[in-house]
PyMOL commands that place a pseudoatom at each C-alpha (Angstrom):
pseudoatom trace, name=CA, resn=MET, resi=1, chain=A, elem=C, hetatm=0, pos=[88.516, 95.491, 122.961]
pseudoatom trace, name=CA, resn=ASP, resi=2, chain=A, elem=C, hetatm=0, pos=[89.061, 91.797, 122.262]
pseudoatom trace, name=CA, resn=PHE, resi=3, chain=A, elem=C, hetatm=0, pos=[88.626, 92.569, 118.568]
pseudoatom trace, name=CA, resn=LEU, resi=4, chain=A, elem=C, hetatm=0, pos=[91.570, 94.978, 118.679]
pseudoatom trace, name=CA, resn=LYS, resi=5, chain=A, elem=C, hetatm=0, pos=[93.732, 92.498, 120.575]
pseudoatom trace, name=CA, resn=ASN, resi=6, chain=A, elem=C, hetatm=0, pos=[92.884, 89.744, 118.107]
pseudoatom trace, name=CA, resn=LEU, resi=7, chain=A, elem=C, hetatm=0, pos=[93.549, 92.077, 115.199]
pseudoatom trace, name=CA, resn=SER, resi=8, chain=A, elem=C, hetatm=0, pos=[97.006, 92.908, 116.534]
pseudoatom trace, name=CA, resn=GLY, resi=9, chain=A, elem=C, hetatm=0, pos=[97.749, 89.234, 117.146]
pseudoatom trace, name=CA, resn=GLY, resi=10, chain=A, elem=C, hetatm=0, pos=[97.797, 89.513, 120.949]
pseudoatom trace, name=CA, resn=SER, resi=11, chain=A, elem=C, hetatm=0, pos=[95.953, 87.204, 123.300]
pseudoatom trace, name=CA, resn=GLU, resi=12, chain=A, elem=C, hetatm=0, pos=[95.091, 87.061, 126.962]
pseudoatom trace, name=CA, resn=ASN, resi=13, chain=A, elem=C, hetatm=0, pos=[95.762, 84.335, 129.471]
pseudoatom trace, name=CA, resn=LYS, resi=14, chain=A, elem=C, hetatm=0, pos=[93.140, 83.182, 131.992]
pseudoatom trace, name=CA, resn=GLN, resi=15, chain=A, elem=C, hetatm=0, pos=[94.241, 85.796, 134.538]
pseudoatom trace, name=CA, resn=GLY, resi=16, chain=A, elem=C, hetatm=0, pos=[93.588, 88.555, 131.973]
pseudoatom trace, name=CA, resn=GLY, resi=17, chain=A, elem=C, hetatm=0, pos=[97.219, 89.529, 131.400]
pseudoatom trace, name=CA, resn=GLU, resi=18, chain=A, elem=C, hetatm=0, pos=[98.942, 89.931, 128.084]
pseudoatom trace, name=CA, resn=GLN, resi=19, chain=A, elem=C, hetatm=0, pos=[101.075, 87.133, 126.707]
pseudoatom trace, name=CA, resn=PRO, resi=20, chain=A, elem=C, hetatm=0, pos=[103.716, 88.750, 124.513]
pseudoatom trace, name=CA, resn=ASN, resi=21, chain=A, elem=C, hetatm=0, pos=[105.488, 86.479, 122.016]
pseudoatom trace, name=CA, resn=GLN, resi=22, chain=A, elem=C, hetatm=0, pos=[102.527, 84.047, 121.914]
pseudoatom trace, name=CA, resn=GLN, resi=23, chain=A, elem=C, hetatm=0, pos=[100.169, 84.589, 119.018]
pseudoatom trace, name=CA, resn=GLN, resi=24, chain=A, elem=C, hetatm=0, pos=[97.039, 82.671, 118.169]
pseudoatom trace, name=CA, resn=PRO, resi=25, chain=A, elem=C, hetatm=0, pos=[96.923, 81.111, 114.707]
pseudoatom trace, name=CA, resn=GLN, resi=26, chain=A, elem=C, hetatm=0, pos=[95.302, 83.488, 112.248]
pseudoatom trace, name=CA, resn=GLU, resi=27, chain=A, elem=C, hetatm=0, pos=[91.751, 82.516, 111.333]
pseudoatom trace, name=CA, resn=SER, resi=28, chain=A, elem=C, hetatm=0, pos=[90.635, 82.422, 107.725]
pseudoatom trace, name=CA, resn=GLY, resi=29, chain=A, elem=C, hetatm=0, pos=[87.974, 85.095, 108.351]
pseudoatom trace, name=CA, resn=GLY, resi=30, chain=A, elem=C, hetatm=0, pos=[88.242, 88.719, 109.426]
pseudoatom trace, name=CA, resn=LEU, resi=31, chain=A, elem=C, hetatm=0, pos=[90.732, 91.318, 108.347]
pseudoatom trace, name=CA, resn=GLY, resi=32, chain=A, elem=C, hetatm=0, pos=[93.765, 89.059, 108.801]
pseudoatom trace, name=CA, resn=GLY, resi=33, chain=A, elem=C, hetatm=0, pos=[92.233, 86.371, 106.604]
pseudoatom trace, name=CA, resn=PHE, resi=34, chain=A, elem=C, hetatm=0, pos=[91.354, 88.968, 103.980]
pseudoatom trace, name=CA, resn=MET, resi=35, chain=A, elem=C, hetatm=0, pos=[94.910, 90.314, 103.933]
pseudoatom trace, name=CA, resn=ASN, resi=36, chain=A, elem=C, hetatm=0, pos=[96.353, 86.801, 103.658]
pseudoatom trace, name=CA, resn=LYS, resi=37, chain=A, elem=C, hetatm=0, pos=[94.016, 86.052, 100.782]
pseudoatom trace, name=CA, resn=ALA, resi=38, chain=A, elem=C, hetatm=0, pos=[95.029, 89.294, 99.060]
pseudoatom trace, name=CA, resn=LYS, resi=39, chain=A, elem=C, hetatm=0, pos=[98.743, 88.507, 99.429]
pseudoatom trace, name=CA, resn=ASN, resi=40, chain=A, elem=C, hetatm=0, pos=[98.276, 84.940, 98.191]
pseudoatom trace, name=CA, resn=PHE, resi=41, chain=A, elem=C, hetatm=0, pos=[96.245, 86.164, 95.236]
pseudoatom trace, name=CA, resn=ALA, resi=42, chain=A, elem=C, hetatm=0, pos=[98.903, 88.714, 94.293]
pseudoatom trace, name=CA, resn=ASN, resi=43, chain=A, elem=C, hetatm=0, pos=[101.595, 86.023, 94.450]
pseudoatom trace, name=CA, resn=GLU, resi=44, chain=A, elem=C, hetatm=0, pos=[99.529, 83.546, 92.423]
pseudoatom trace, name=CA, resn=GLN, resi=45, chain=A, elem=C, hetatm=0, pos=[98.718, 86.122, 89.772]
pseudoatom trace, name=CA, resn=GLY, resi=46, chain=A, elem=C, hetatm=0, pos=[102.311, 87.239, 89.387]
pseudoatom trace, name=CA, resn=GLY, resi=47, chain=A, elem=C, hetatm=0, pos=[101.653, 90.664, 90.879]
pseudoatom trace, name=CA, resn=GLY, resi=48, chain=A, elem=C, hetatm=0, pos=[99.199, 91.768, 88.205]
pseudoatom trace, name=CA, resn=GLY, resi=49, chain=A, elem=C, hetatm=0, pos=[99.808, 92.846, 84.638]
pseudoatom trace, name=CA, resn=GLN, resi=50, chain=A, elem=C, hetatm=0, pos=[99.423, 90.640, 81.592]
pseudoatom trace, name=CA, resn=LYS, resi=51, chain=A, elem=C, hetatm=0, pos=[100.826, 87.582, 83.373]
pseudoatom trace, name=CA, resn=GLY, resi=52, chain=A, elem=C, hetatm=0, pos=[97.989, 87.779, 85.875]
pseudoatom trace, name=CA, resn=GLU, resi=53, chain=A, elem=C, hetatm=0, pos=[95.470, 88.330, 83.075]
pseudoatom trace, name=CA, resn=GLN, resi=54, chain=A, elem=C, hetatm=0, pos=[96.555, 85.019, 81.509]
pseudoatom trace, name=CA, resn=ASN, resi=55, chain=A, elem=C, hetatm=0, pos=[95.578, 83.198, 84.715]
pseudoatom trace, name=CA, resn=GLU, resi=56, chain=A, elem=C, hetatm=0, pos=[92.010, 84.544, 84.782]
pseudoatom trace, name=CA, resn=ASP, resi=57, chain=A, elem=C, hetatm=0, pos=[89.086, 82.167, 84.344]
pseudoatom trace, name=CA, resn=MET, resi=58, chain=A, elem=C, hetatm=0, pos=[86.135, 82.772, 81.989]
pseudoatom trace, name=CA, resn=LEU, resi=59, chain=A, elem=C, hetatm=0, pos=[84.009, 84.521, 84.625]
pseudoatom trace, name=CA, resn=ASP, resi=60, chain=A, elem=C, hetatm=0, pos=[86.855, 86.959, 85.421]
pseudoatom trace, name=CA, resn=LYS, resi=61, chain=A, elem=C, hetatm=0, pos=[87.231, 87.680, 81.702]
pseudoatom trace, name=CA, resn=GLY, resi=62, chain=A, elem=C, hetatm=0, pos=[83.471, 88.276, 81.494]
pseudoatom trace, name=CA, resn=ILE, resi=63, chain=A, elem=C, hetatm=0, pos=[83.690, 90.733, 84.389]
pseudoatom trace, name=CA, resn=ASP, resi=64, chain=A, elem=C, hetatm=0, pos=[86.526, 92.523, 82.575]
pseudoatom trace, name=CA, resn=MET, resi=65, chain=A, elem=C, hetatm=0, pos=[84.380, 92.732, 79.431]
pseudoatom trace, name=CA, resn=VAL, resi=66, chain=A, elem=C, hetatm=0, pos=[81.441, 94.252, 81.356]
pseudoatom trace, name=CA, resn=GLN, resi=67, chain=A, elem=C, hetatm=0, pos=[83.776, 96.778, 83.001]
pseudoatom trace, name=CA, resn=GLU, resi=68, chain=A, elem=C, hetatm=0, pos=[85.303, 97.721, 79.643]
pseudoatom trace, name=CA, resn=LYS, resi=69, chain=A, elem=C, hetatm=0, pos=[82.246, 97.750, 77.348]
pseudoatom trace, name=CA, resn=ILE, resi=70, chain=A, elem=C, hetatm=0, pos=[79.332, 98.656, 79.628]
pseudoatom trace, name=CA, resn=PHE, resi=71, chain=A, elem=C, hetatm=0, pos=[80.915, 100.677, 82.436]
pseudoatom trace, name=CA, resn=LYS, resi=72, chain=A, elem=C, hetatm=0, pos=[83.477, 102.277, 80.034]
pseudoatom trace, name=CA, resn=GLN, resi=73, chain=A, elem=C, hetatm=0, pos=[86.374, 101.756, 82.481]
pseudoatom trace, name=CA, resn=GLY, resi=74, chain=A, elem=C, hetatm=0, pos=[88.924, 101.439, 79.694]
pseudoatom trace, name=CA, resn=PRO, resi=75, chain=A, elem=C, hetatm=0, pos=[91.025, 98.443, 78.642]
pseudoatom trace, name=CA, resn=GLN, resi=76, chain=A, elem=C, hetatm=0, pos=[91.084, 95.614, 81.165]
pseudoatom trace, name=CA, resn=ASP, resi=77, chain=A, elem=C, hetatm=0, pos=[93.950, 93.636, 79.619]
pseudoatom trace, name=CA, resn=ASN, resi=78, chain=A, elem=C, hetatm=0, pos=[96.740, 94.922, 81.880]
pseudoatom trace, name=CA, resn=GLU, resi=79, chain=A, elem=C, hetatm=0, pos=[95.192, 95.363, 85.341]
pseudoatom trace, name=CA, resn=SER, resi=80, chain=A, elem=C, hetatm=0, pos=[97.103, 95.761, 88.584]
pseudoatom trace, name=CA, resn=ALA, resi=81, chain=A, elem=C, hetatm=0, pos=[97.066, 92.974, 91.171]
pseudoatom trace, name=CA, resn=ALA, resi=82, chain=A, elem=C, hetatm=0, pos=[94.575, 95.016, 93.215]
pseudoatom trace, name=CA, resn=GLU, resi=83, chain=A, elem=C, hetatm=0, pos=[92.164, 95.300, 90.259]
pseudoatom trace, name=CA, resn=GLN, resi=84, chain=A, elem=C, hetatm=0, pos=[92.506, 91.593, 89.539]
pseudoatom trace, name=CA, resn=PHE, resi=85, chain=A, elem=C, hetatm=0, pos=[91.847, 90.821, 93.202]
pseudoatom trace, name=CA, resn=LYS, resi=86, chain=A, elem=C, hetatm=0, pos=[88.716, 92.988, 93.104]
pseudoatom trace, name=CA, resn=ASP, resi=87, chain=A, elem=C, hetatm=0, pos=[87.525, 91.127, 90.001]
pseudoatom trace, name=CA, resn=GLU, resi=88, chain=A, elem=C, hetatm=0, pos=[88.183, 87.794, 91.734]
pseudoatom trace, name=CA, resn=GLN, resi=89, chain=A, elem=C, hetatm=0, pos=[86.105, 88.920, 94.721]
pseudoatom trace, name=CA, resn=ILE, resi=90, chain=A, elem=C, hetatm=0, pos=[83.252, 89.839, 92.357]
pseudoatom trace, name=CA, resn=SER, resi=91, chain=A, elem=C, hetatm=0, pos=[83.474, 86.460, 90.623]
pseudoatom trace, name=CA, resn=ASP, resi=92, chain=A, elem=C, hetatm=0, pos=[83.544, 84.624, 93.985]
pseudoatom trace, name=CA, resn=PHE, resi=93, chain=A, elem=C, hetatm=0, pos=[80.393, 86.497, 95.006]
pseudoatom trace, name=CA, resn=ILE, resi=94, chain=A, elem=C, hetatm=0, pos=[78.678, 85.571, 91.730]
pseudoatom trace, name=CA, resn=ARG, resi=95, chain=A, elem=C, hetatm=0, pos=[79.689, 81.909, 92.132]
pseudoatom trace, name=CA, resn=ASN, resi=96, chain=A, elem=C, hetatm=0, pos=[78.400, 81.803, 95.724]
pseudoatom trace, name=CA, resn=GLN, resi=97, chain=A, elem=C, hetatm=0, pos=[75.088, 83.431, 94.794]
pseudoatom trace, name=CA, resn=TYR, resi=98, chain=A, elem=C, hetatm=0, pos=[74.657, 81.089, 91.836]
pseudoatom trace, name=CA, resn=LYS, resi=99, chain=A, elem=C, hetatm=0, pos=[75.311, 78.036, 94.010]
pseudoatom trace, name=CA, resn=SER, resi=100, chain=A, elem=C, hetatm=0, pos=[73.004, 79.206, 96.818]
pseudoatom trace, name=CA, resn=THR, resi=101, chain=A, elem=C, hetatm=0, pos=[70.234, 79.897, 94.290]
pseudoatom trace, name=CA, resn=THR, resi=102, chain=A, elem=C, hetatm=0, pos=[70.527, 76.836, 92.055]
pseudoatom trace, name=CA, resn=GLY, resi=103, chain=A, elem=C, hetatm=0, pos=[72.316, 74.359, 94.312]
pseudoatom trace, name=CA, resn=LYS, resi=104, chain=A, elem=C, hetatm=0, pos=[74.822, 73.717, 91.512]
pseudoatom trace, name=CA, resn=ASP, resi=105, chain=A, elem=C, hetatm=0, pos=[78.348, 74.961, 90.875]
pseudoatom trace, name=CA, resn=PHE, resi=106, chain=A, elem=C, hetatm=0, pos=[78.828, 77.809, 88.407]
pseudoatom trace, name=CA, resn=PRO, resi=107, chain=A, elem=C, hetatm=0, pos=[79.367, 76.396, 84.861]
pseudoatom trace, name=CA, resn=ALA, resi=108, chain=A, elem=C, hetatm=0, pos=[82.754, 78.081, 84.309]
pseudoatom trace, name=CA, resn=ALA, resi=109, chain=A, elem=C, hetatm=0, pos=[85.391, 76.500, 86.554]
pseudoatom trace, name=CA, resn=ASP, resi=110, chain=A, elem=C, hetatm=0, pos=[87.386, 78.744, 88.911]
pseudoatom trace, name=CA, resn=LYS, resi=111, chain=A, elem=C, hetatm=0, pos=[91.156, 78.825, 88.369]
for i in range(1, 111): cmd.bond("trace and resi %d" % i, "trace and resi %d" % (i + 1))
show_as sticks, trace
zoom trace
């Protein structure tokens, strides 16, 4: 139940009653953090399209190439903000796995 209250932004006081109009700061994790990250990404990338494609780093471009050539998902040069966000999540996962395995940062810098 606390999960649902936290998700909706509500909180409880020490007596267990609701405190309307008082919201806890949103944490970086969980669904709220994910949505904030998605919105920020869409704003940074210009909402998708070719402008967003110009801001991709080398790993994101490599992911696009694999999707286009190996998985036959069609041209990846004009993706929506949602597709670009998905690619960024994949590249973040790859970077994290690389660092946890080798102890070093991924060779291609993240934009």
